MIVORO-511061 format. One record per residue (C-alpha): residue number from 0; x negated, y, z negated; residue in three letters. Coordinates in steps of 0.05 Angstrom, whole numbers. Layout:
BEGIN
(r NUM, (X, Y, Z), 'ALA')
...
***
This chain:
BEGIN
(r 0, (-4152, 2215, -2046), 'MET')
(r 1, (-4105, 2190, -1991), 'PRO')
(r 2, (-4073, 2243, -1948), 'TRP')
(r 3, (-4003, 2219, -1965), 'TRP')
(r 4, (-4016, 2230, -2039), 'VAL')
(r 5, (-4037, 2302, -2025), 'VAL')
(r 6, (-3974, 2310, -1981), 'ALA')
(r 7, (-3931, 2283, -2037), 'GLY')
(r 8, (-3961, 2332, -2086), 'TRP')
(r 9, (-3949, 2390, -2038), 'MET')
(r 10, (-3877, 2366, -2030), 'LEU')
(r 11, (-3866, 2384, -2103), 'GLY')
(r 12, (-3871, 2458, -2085), 'TRP')
(r 13, (-3821, 2450, -2029), 'VAL')
(r 14, (-3771, 2412, -2073), 'LEU')
(r 15, (-3770, 2464, -2129), 'LEU')
(r 16, (-3792, 2532, -2102), 'TRP')
(r 17, (-3744, 2581, -2135), 'ARG')
(r 18, (-3677, 2571, -2170), 'LEU')
(r 19, (-3622, 2620, -2151), 'PRO')
(r 20, (-3602, 2667, -2206), 'ARG')
(r 21, (-3536, 2688, -2236), 'LEU')
(r 22, (-3506, 2752, -2208), 'ALA')
(r 23, (-3515, 2815, -2251), 'PRO')
(r 24, (-3452, 2836, -2290), 'PRO')
(r 25, (-3402, 2871, -2245), 'SER')
(r 26, (-3387, 2944, -2253), 'SER')
(r 27, (-3318, 2936, -2222), 'SER')
(r 28, (-3263, 2977, -2256), 'THR')
(r 29, (-3207, 2930, -2234), 'GLY')
(r 30, (-3167, 2889, -2283), 'ASP')
(r 31, (-3214, 2834, -2308), 'PRO')
(r 32, (-3191, 2762, -2308), 'ALA')
(r 33, (-3179, 2729, -2375), 'THR')
(r 34, (-3231, 2677, -2395), 'VAL')
(r 35, (-3222, 2615, -2437), 'SER')
(r 36, (-3284, 2579, -2462), 'VAL')
(r 37, (-3277, 2504, -2473), 'VAL')
(r 38, (-3330, 2469, -2516), 'ILE')
(r 39, (-3327, 2393, -2522), 'PRO')
(r 40, (-3362, 2374, -2587), 'ALA')
(r 41, (-3378, 2307, -2619), 'ARG')
(r 42, (-3422, 2310, -2682), 'ASP')
(r 43, (-3447, 2380, -2664), 'GLU')
(r 44, (-3443, 2414, -2732), 'ALA')
(r 45, (-3515, 2436, -2729), 'ASP')
(r 46, (-3513, 2462, -2657), 'ARG')
(r 47, (-3446, 2497, -2656), 'LEU')
(r 48, (-3465, 2557, -2699), 'PRO')
(r 49, (-3518, 2577, -2647), 'ILE')
(r 50, (-3469, 2574, -2589), 'LEU')
(r 51, (-3411, 2606, -2625), 'LEU')
(r 52, (-3456, 2660, -2652), 'GLY')
(r 53, (-3480, 2676, -2582), 'SER')
(r 54, (-3408, 2679, -2557), 'LEU')
(r 55, (-3393, 2729, -2612), 'ASP')
(r 56, (-3449, 2774, -2586), 'ARG')
(r 57, (-3426, 2776, -2514), 'GLN')
(r 58, (-3421, 2843, -2479), 'ASP')
(r 59, (-3360, 2814, -2444), 'ARG')
(r 60, (-3323, 2778, -2500), 'ARG')
(r 61, (-3285, 2714, -2483), 'PRO')
(r 62, (-3210, 2720, -2489), 'ASP')
(r 63, (-3204, 2650, -2520), 'GLN')
(r 64, (-3254, 2601, -2549), 'ILE')
(r 65, (-3232, 2528, -2556), 'ILE')
(r 66, (-3274, 2476, -2592), 'VAL')
(r 67, (-3250, 2406, -2580), 'VAL')
(r 68, (-3271, 2360, -2637), 'ASP')
(r 69, (-3282, 2292, -2604), 'ASP')
(r 70, (-3279, 2246, -2664), 'GLY')
(r 71, (-3337, 2278, -2701), 'SER')
(r 72, (-3363, 2250, -2767), 'ARG')
(r 73, (-3406, 2309, -2790), 'ASP')
(r 74, (-3357, 2366, -2803), 'GLY')
(r 75, (-3358, 2395, -2732), 'THR')
(r 76, (-3286, 2419, -2737), 'ALA')
(r 77, (-3297, 2454, -2803), 'GLU')
(r 78, (-3359, 2490, -2777), 'VAL')
(r 79, (-3322, 2513, -2715), 'ALA')
(r 80, (-3262, 2536, -2755), 'ALA')
(r 81, (-3307, 2580, -2798), 'SER')
(r 82, (-3317, 2626, -2738), 'PHE')
(r 83, (-3261, 2678, -2730), 'PRO')
(r 84, (-3223, 2674, -2665), 'GLY')
(r 85, (-3240, 2602, -2650), 'VAL')
(r 86, (-3185, 2551, -2636), 'ASP')
(r 87, (-3204, 2482, -2660), 'VAL')
(r 88, (-3169, 2423, -2627), 'ILE')
(r 89, (-3171, 2352, -2653), 'ASP')
(r 90, (-3178, 2307, -2591), 'ALA')
(r 91, (-3136, 2244, -2598), 'PRO')
(r 92, (-3173, 2177, -2591), 'PRO')
(r 93, (-3203, 2167, -2522), 'VAL')
(r 94, (-3153, 2127, -2481), 'PRO')
(r 95, (-3170, 2069, -2437), 'ALA')
(r 96, (-3201, 2090, -2371), 'GLY')
(r 97, (-3231, 2154, -2398), 'TRP')
(r 98, (-3300, 2174, -2421), 'MET')
(r 99, (-3306, 2218, -2482), 'GLY')
(r 100, (-3330, 2283, -2451), 'LYS')
(r 101, (-3279, 2286, -2394), 'PRO')
(r 102, (-3224, 2271, -2444), 'TRP')
(r 103, (-3248, 2327, -2490), 'ALA')
(r 104, (-3254, 2376, -2432), 'CYS')
(r 105, (-3184, 2358, -2407), 'ALA')
(r 106, (-3156, 2366, -2478), 'THR')
(r 107, (-3186, 2435, -2483), 'GLY')
(r 108, (-3164, 2456, -2413), 'ALA')
(r 109, (-3093, 2436, -2429), 'ALA')
(r 110, (-3090, 2490, -2483), 'THR')
(r 111, (-3129, 2544, -2445), 'ALA')
(r 112, (-3093, 2609, -2430), 'ARG')
(r 113, (-3146, 2644, -2388), 'GLY')
(r 114, (-3147, 2652, -2313), 'HIS')
(r 115, (-3220, 2629, -2313), 'LEU')
(r 116, (-3244, 2567, -2350), 'LEU')
(r 117, (-3315, 2563, -2376), 'VAL')
(r 118, (-3339, 2495, -2399), 'PHE')
(r 119, (-3400, 2496, -2445), 'LEU')
(r 120, (-3437, 2440, -2480), 'ASP')
(r 121, (-3448, 2451, -2554), 'ALA')
(r 122, (-3524, 2456, -2547), 'ASP')
(r 123, (-3520, 2517, -2500), 'VAL')
(r 124, (-3538, 2588, -2522), 'GLU')
(r 125, (-3519, 2650, -2482), 'LEU')
(r 126, (-3555, 2716, -2477), 'ALA')
(r 127, (-3509, 2777, -2490), 'PRO')
(r 128, (-3497, 2790, -2416), 'SER')
(r 129, (-3489, 2716, -2396), 'ALA')
(r 130, (-3413, 2711, -2396), 'LEU')
(r 131, (-3406, 2774, -2354), 'ALA')
(r 132, (-3458, 2746, -2305), 'SER')
(r 133, (-3421, 2680, -2302), 'LEU')
(r 134, (-3356, 2717, -2285), 'GLU')
(r 135, (-3391, 2760, -2233), 'SER')
(r 136, (-3423, 2698, -2201), 'SER')
(r 137, (-3355, 2664, -2197), 'TRP')
(r 138, (-3323, 2725, -2164), 'HIS')
(r 139, (-3380, 2726, -2114), 'ALA')
(r 140, (-3378, 2651, -2099), 'ARG')
(r 141, (-3312, 2621, -2121), 'GLY')
(r 142, (-3297, 2548, -2130), 'GLY')
(r 143, (-3341, 2514, -2182), 'LEU')
(r 144, (-3402, 2552, -2206), 'VAL')
(r 145, (-3449, 2515, -2253), 'SER')
(r 146, (-3514, 2535, -2287), 'VAL')
(r 147, (-3576, 2494, -2302), 'LEU')
(r 148, (-3594, 2521, -2371), 'PRO')
(r 149, (-3666, 2537, -2386), 'CYS')
(r 150, (-3691, 2481, -2432), 'HIS')
(r 151, (-3725, 2508, -2495), 'HIS')
(r 152, (-3760, 2460, -2542), 'ILE')
(r 153, (-3782, 2467, -2615), 'ARG')
(r 154, (-3816, 2400, -2629), 'ARG')
(r 155, (-3872, 2367, -2589), 'PRO')
(r 156, (-3831, 2303, -2576), 'VAL')
(r 157, (-3779, 2345, -2540), 'GLU')
(r 158, (-3831, 2361, -2486), 'ALA')
(r 159, (-3821, 2290, -2460), 'LEU')
(r 160, (-3761, 2317, -2424), 'SER')
(r 161, (-3804, 2361, -2379), 'LEU')
(r 162, (-3809, 2314, -2318), 'PRO')
(r 163, (-3736, 2295, -2325), 'PHE')
(r 164, (-3714, 2367, -2321), 'ASN')
(r 165, (-3758, 2379, -2260), 'VAL')
(r 166, (-3734, 2317, -2224), 'VAL')
(r 167, (-3661, 2335, -2239), 'SER')
(r 168, (-3669, 2404, -2209), 'ALA')
(r 169, (-3705, 2375, -2149), 'MET')
(r 170, (-3649, 2325, -2138), 'GLY')
(r 171, (-3595, 2379, -2137), 'LEU')
(r 172, (-3636, 2415, -2084), 'GLY')
(r 173, (-3613, 2485, -2103), 'VAL')
(r 174, (-3684, 2510, -2114), 'GLY')
(r 175, (-3714, 2479, -2052), 'SER')
(r 176, (-3756, 2518, -2002), 'LEU')
(r 177, (-3715, 2480, -1950), 'VAL')
(r 178, (-3643, 2488, -1975), 'PRO')
(r 179, (-3596, 2428, -1967), 'PRO')
(r 180, (-3543, 2432, -1913), 'SER')
(r 181, (-3491, 2431, -1969), 'ARG')
(r 182, (-3492, 2434, -2044), 'GLU')
(r 183, (-3468, 2369, -2074), 'TRP')
(r 184, (-3473, 2371, -2150), 'GLY')
(r 185, (-3462, 2411, -2212), 'ALA')
(r 186, (-3494, 2421, -2280), 'ALA')
(r 187, (-3445, 2400, -2334), 'GLY')
(r 188, (-3472, 2440, -2393), 'PRO')
(r 189, (-3446, 2506, -2364), 'CYS')
(r 190, (-3391, 2511, -2312), 'MET')
(r 191, (-3340, 2564, -2292), 'ILE')
(r 192, (-3279, 2556, -2247), 'THR')
(r 193, (-3210, 2585, -2239), 'SER')
(r 194, (-3150, 2551, -2270), 'ARG')
(r 195, (-3118, 2546, -2201), 'ASP')
(r 196, (-3178, 2511, -2169), 'ASP')
(r 197, (-3186, 2465, -2230), 'TYR')
(r 198, (-3113, 2445, -2223), 'SER')
(r 199, (-3120, 2436, -2148), 'ARG')
(r 200, (-3174, 2383, -2155), 'VAL')
(r 201, (-3139, 2348, -2212), 'GLY')
(r 202, (-3185, 2373, -2268), 'GLY')
(r 203, (-3224, 2324, -2310), 'HIS')
(r 204, (-3168, 2274, -2302), 'GLY')
(r 205, (-3195, 2259, -2233), 'THR')
(r 206, (-3263, 2240, -2261), 'VAL')
(r 207, (-3237, 2209, -2325), 'ALA')
(r 208, (-3279, 2146, -2322), 'GLY')
(r 209, (-3344, 2177, -2297), 'GLU')
(r 210, (-3407, 2179, -2340), 'VAL')
(r 211, (-3436, 2234, -2295), 'ALA')
(r 212, (-3371, 2274, -2295), 'GLU')
(r 213, (-3405, 2338, -2272), 'ASP')
(r 214, (-3430, 2307, -2207), 'LEU')
(r 215, (-3363, 2274, -2194), 'SER')
(r 216, (-3324, 2338, -2208), 'LEU')
(r 217, (-3367, 2376, -2159), 'ALA')
(r 218, (-3351, 2323, -2107), 'GLU')
(r 219, (-3277, 2333, -2119), 'CYS')
(r 220, (-3285, 2408, -2106), 'TYR')
(r 221, (-3325, 2393, -2042), 'ARG')
(r 222, (-3272, 2345, -2016), 'VAL')
(r 223, (-3218, 2396, -2031), 'ALA')
(r 224, (-3255, 2447, -1988), 'GLY')
(r 225, (-3275, 2490, -2046), 'LEU')
(r 226, (-3346, 2518, -2054), 'PRO')
(r 227, (-3394, 2492, -2106), 'ILE')
(r 228, (-3455, 2529, -2130), 'SER')
(r 229, (-3510, 2513, -2180), 'CYS')
(r 230, (-3554, 2569, -2207), 'LEU')
(r 231, (-3613, 2574, -2255), 'GLY')
(r 232, (-3602, 2597, -2326), 'GLY')
(r 233, (-3670, 2632, -2335), 'ARG')
(r 234, (-3664, 2681, -2393), 'ASP')
(r 235, (-3587, 2682, -2393), 'LEU')
(r 236, (-3566, 2611, -2407), 'VAL')
(r 237, (-3610, 2563, -2445), 'ARG')
(r 238, (-3604, 2500, -2487), 'TYR')
(r 239, (-3642, 2454, -2532), 'ARG')
(r 240, (-3627, 2384, -2508), 'MET')
(r 241, (-3649, 2319, -2540), 'TYR')
(r 242, (-3685, 2332, -2606), 'ARG')
(r 243, (-3716, 2264, -2619), 'GLY')
(r 244, (-3742, 2203, -2583), 'LEU')
(r 245, (-3677, 2165, -2590), 'ARG')
(r 246, (-3637, 2222, -2560), 'GLY')
(r 247, (-3687, 2228, -2503), 'ILE')
(r 248, (-3682, 2153, -2488), 'LEU')
(r 249, (-3606, 2150, -2491), 'GLU')
(r 250, (-3593, 2217, -2457), 'GLY')
(r 251, (-3639, 2207, -2398), 'TRP')
(r 252, (-3621, 2134, -2392), 'THR')
(r 253, (-3549, 2158, -2383), 'LYS')
(r 254, (-3567, 2212, -2332), 'ASN')
(r 255, (-3626, 2188, -2291), 'LEU')
(r 256, (-3607, 2127, -2250), 'ALA')
(r 257, (-3535, 2152, -2242), 'ILE')
(r 258, (-3560, 2218, -2215), 'GLY')
(r 259, (-3610, 2184, -2170), 'ALA')
(r 260, (-3553, 2142, -2141), 'GLY')
(r 261, (-3513, 2205, -2124), 'ARG')
(r 262, (-3570, 2245, -2094), 'THR')
(r 263, (-3570, 2250, -2017), 'PRO')
(r 264, (-3616, 2198, -1987), 'LEU')
(r 265, (-3668, 2244, -1955), 'VAL')
(r 266, (-3675, 2287, -2017), 'ARG')
(r 267, (-3678, 2225, -2061), 'SER')
(r 268, (-3735, 2197, -2018), 'LEU')
(r 269, (-3772, 2264, -2022), 'ALA')
(r 270, (-3767, 2264, -2098), 'VAL')
(r 271, (-3792, 2192, -2100), 'VAL')
(r 272, (-3851, 2212, -2056), 'ALA')
(r 273, (-3870, 2268, -2105), 'TRP')
(r 274, (-3864, 2223, -2166), 'VAL')
(r 275, (-3904, 2168, -2131), 'THR')
(r 276, (-3959, 2217, -2113), 'ALA')
(r 277, (-3966, 2237, -2187), 'LEU')
(r 278, (-3966, 2164, -2210), 'LEU')
(r 279, (-4018, 2143, -2158), 'VAL')
(r 280, (-4061, 2203, -2179), 'THR')
(r 281, (-4055, 2184, -2252), 'ALA')
(r 282, (-4075, 2112, -2236), 'TRP')
(r 283, (-4135, 2136, -2196), 'GLY')
(r 284, (-4160, 2177, -2255), 'LEU')
(r 285, (-4174, 2114, -2294), 'ARG')
(r 286, (-4241, 2106, -2258), 'ASP')
(r 287, (-4298, 2140, -2296), 'ARG')
(r 288, (-4336, 2192, -2254), 'PRO')
(r 289, (-4407, 2169, -2239), 'ALA')
(r 290, (-4435, 2234, -2212), 'THR')
(r 291, (-4427, 2308, -2223), 'ALA')
(r 292, (-4390, 2314, -2157), 'THR')
(r 293, (-4341, 2259, -2177), 'GLU')
(r 294, (-4331, 2291, -2244), 'LEU')
(r 295, (-4314, 2357, -2211), 'LEU')
(r 296, (-4265, 2322, -2165), 'GLY')
(r 297, (-4234, 2286, -2225), 'TRP')
(r 298, (-4225, 2352, -2263), 'VAL')
(r 299, (-4196, 2389, -2203), 'LEU')
(r 300, (-4147, 2332, -2189), 'THR')
(r 301, (-4124, 2331, -2261), 'TYR')
(r 302, (-4116, 2406, -2262), 'LEU')
(r 303, (-4079, 2408, -2196), 'ALA')
(r 304, (-4024, 2364, -2223), 'VAL')
(r 305, (-4023, 2397, -2292), 'ALA')
(r 306, (-4017, 2466, -2261), 'VAL')
(r 307, (-3962, 2444, -2214), 'GLN')
(r 308, (-3921, 2408, -2267), 'LEU')
(r 309, (-3930, 2467, -2314), 'GLY')
(r 310, (-3907, 2518, -2263), 'LEU')
(r 311, (-3849, 2475, -2240), 'LEU')
(r 312, (-3830, 2465, -2312), 'GLY')
(r 313, (-3828, 2540, -2323), 'ARG')
(r 314, (-3771, 2544, -2272), 'LYS')
(r 315, (-3727, 2498, -2314), 'VAL')
(r 316, (-3751, 2507, -2385), 'GLY')
(r 317, (-3802, 2528, -2436), 'ARG')
(r 318, (-3845, 2468, -2453), 'PHE')
(r 319, (-3909, 2501, -2478), 'GLY')
(r 320, (-3974, 2466, -2459), 'PRO')
(r 321, (-3940, 2398, -2449), 'ALA')
(r 322, (-3959, 2394, -2375), 'ALA')
(r 323, (-4032, 2385, -2396), 'SER')
(r 324, (-4014, 2315, -2418), 'ALA')
(r 325, (-3978, 2299, -2352), 'TRP')
(r 326, (-4002, 2226, -2345), 'PRO')
(r 327, (-3967, 2209, -2411), 'ALA')
(r 328, (-3905, 2248, -2391), 'LEU')
(r 329, (-3901, 2210, -2325), 'MET')
(r 330, (-3911, 2143, -2359), 'ALA')
(r 331, (-3852, 2157, -2404), 'VAL')
(r 332, (-3812, 2180, -2343), 'PHE')
(r 333, (-3824, 2113, -2308), 'VAL')
(r 334, (-3806, 2073, -2371), 'LEU')
(r 335, (-3741, 2111, -2380), 'VAL')
(r 336, (-3724, 2105, -2307), 'PHE')
(r 337, (-3733, 2030, -2309), 'VAL')
(r 338, (-3691, 2027, -2373), 'ARG')
(r 339, (-3638, 2069, -2339), 'SER')
(r 340, (-3636, 2024, -2278), 'ALA')
(r 341, (-3629, 1962, -2322), 'VAL')
(r 342, (-3571, 1993, -2361), 'HIS')
(r 343, (-3534, 2020, -2301), 'THR')
(r 344, (-3547, 1965, -2249), 'VAL')
(r 345, (-3554, 1902, -2292), 'VAL')
(r 346, (-3519, 1914, -2358), 'LEU')
(r 347, (-3472, 1967, -2329), 'ARG')
(r 348, (-3467, 1999, -2397), 'ARG')
(r 349, (-3500, 2060, -2429), 'VAL')
(r 350, (-3497, 2087, -2499), 'ARG')
(r 351, (-3486, 2160, -2516), 'TRP')
(r 352, (-3459, 2200, -2575), 'SER')
(r 353, (-3446, 2136, -2615), 'GLY')
(r 354, (-3405, 2105, -2559), 'ARG')
(r 355, (-3421, 2048, -2512), 'SER')
(r 356, (-3395, 2067, -2443), 'ASN')
(r 357, (-3383, 2022, -2384), 'ALA')
(r 358, (-3416, 2044, -2319), 'VAL')
(r 359, (-3385, 2028, -2251), 'ALA')
(r 360, (-3429, 2021, -2190), 'LEU')
(r 361, (-3404, 2070, -2138), 'GLY')
(r 362, (-3352, 2124, -2148), 'ARG')
(r 363, (-3289, 2112, -2188), 'ARG')
(r 364, (-3228, 2155, -2176), 'ARG')
(r 365, (-3172, 2158, -2227), 'ILE')
(r 366, (-3110, 2196, -2207), 'ALA')
(r 367, (-3095, 2253, -2255), 'PRO')
(r 368, (-3035, 2246, -2300), 'ALA')
(r 369, (-2973, 2288, -2289), 'HIS')
(r 370, (-2987, 2357, -2318), 'ASP')
(r 371, (-2929, 2405, -2326), 'PRO')
(r 372, (-2978, 2458, -2350), 'GLY')
(r 373, (-3019, 2456, -2286), 'GLY')
(r 374, (-3085, 2439, -2317), 'ASN')
(r 375, (-3098, 2371, -2285), 'GLY')
(r 376, (-3089, 2331, -2350), 'ALA')
(r 377, (-3037, 2317, -2402), 'GLN')
(r 378, (-3071, 2301, -2467), 'PRO')
(r 379, (-3032, 2313, -2532), 'PRO')
(r 380, (-3042, 2381, -2563), 'ARG')
(r 381, (-3058, 2375, -2637), 'ARG')
(r 382, (-3091, 2434, -2670), 'ALA')
(r 383, (-3130, 2427, -2735), 'ILE')
(r 384, (-3133, 2501, -2746), 'LYS')
(r 385, (-3114, 2563, -2708), 'ARG')
(r 386, (-3151, 2628, -2722), 'SER')
(r 387, (-3108, 2685, -2748), 'SER')
(r 388, (-3144, 2731, -2699), 'ARG')
(r 389, (-3125, 2705, -2629), 'PRO')
(r 390, (-3165, 2736, -2572), 'ARG')
(r 391, (-3107, 2742, -2523), 'LEU')
***
């Protein structure tokens, strides 16, 4: 096997050595900040009960929970409203120049009353101490703190996301043995920031037209001189992402090439070197071993990659024995990456959550609308239902 293939394989350990963890809950006796949780939701009736149930079990209870129904067709609003203490907001139709998720997040932030804003995707689930750990981590770091949830799967097809999760974590660089000179991105499924900092950067109105709004929002914080941090969810924050082949294709098509285009060049090249090493190794395994020595080498090579991908996968999720089929996983990865490149570079359009979204090459900046409430956006405020048991 060529030396550069071995070097590329070893680079995988460097790129994803250990993800930083959330801080333990603080024992401070000072007055705690109020926390508003904002959940953008589109057709999430089956996922929301898991998230809202986990919020109800928090050791540190949120002061306000806002579910923004983004044009759902499956009873999302009704499911959310069945949970006491949850404010359900009907997001108006997405205006020109906005993507659906930034619009829903801005709509929720405009009604938030807490000093701290926590943005959660509907497929996230929190351990009982997670919200307290999120708050402690923000007090320790400030700015924008995001969390890469631990990806849990329930069906074999969901394991196809394994290499995508690993590559995403590698690209962010937060778990690297050689830390990046500066953190540059964020994980959109779980983020916490202060209302003041969110307003200072313009909120989601500044990234209104971005498909990868989490990466763009982190860049806004960095430009404003505010810290950004990305941590690993481990046993505190987890999610179950795309549940079928269609979701995997659409979701990773949306994320992959766009994320690759935002990743710093040196780190991007390092990730490409690791992926290439695995692909070259898989290609070389096509040759049938002719001797016992060659068979031993074939087995050891196969196991070396399977063990590495399995251990790296454990840092970002729980994928069972999926790494043992790593050549098939990497083949799917390449196919989706090519599909993603075609959609983002050639067609400049991706589909997600029932919407076809235009993709701009390079970064788009949309100035935030005037916001008398100080939240960085001015969407209309139309409530479907307000709980009779407010948390503040």
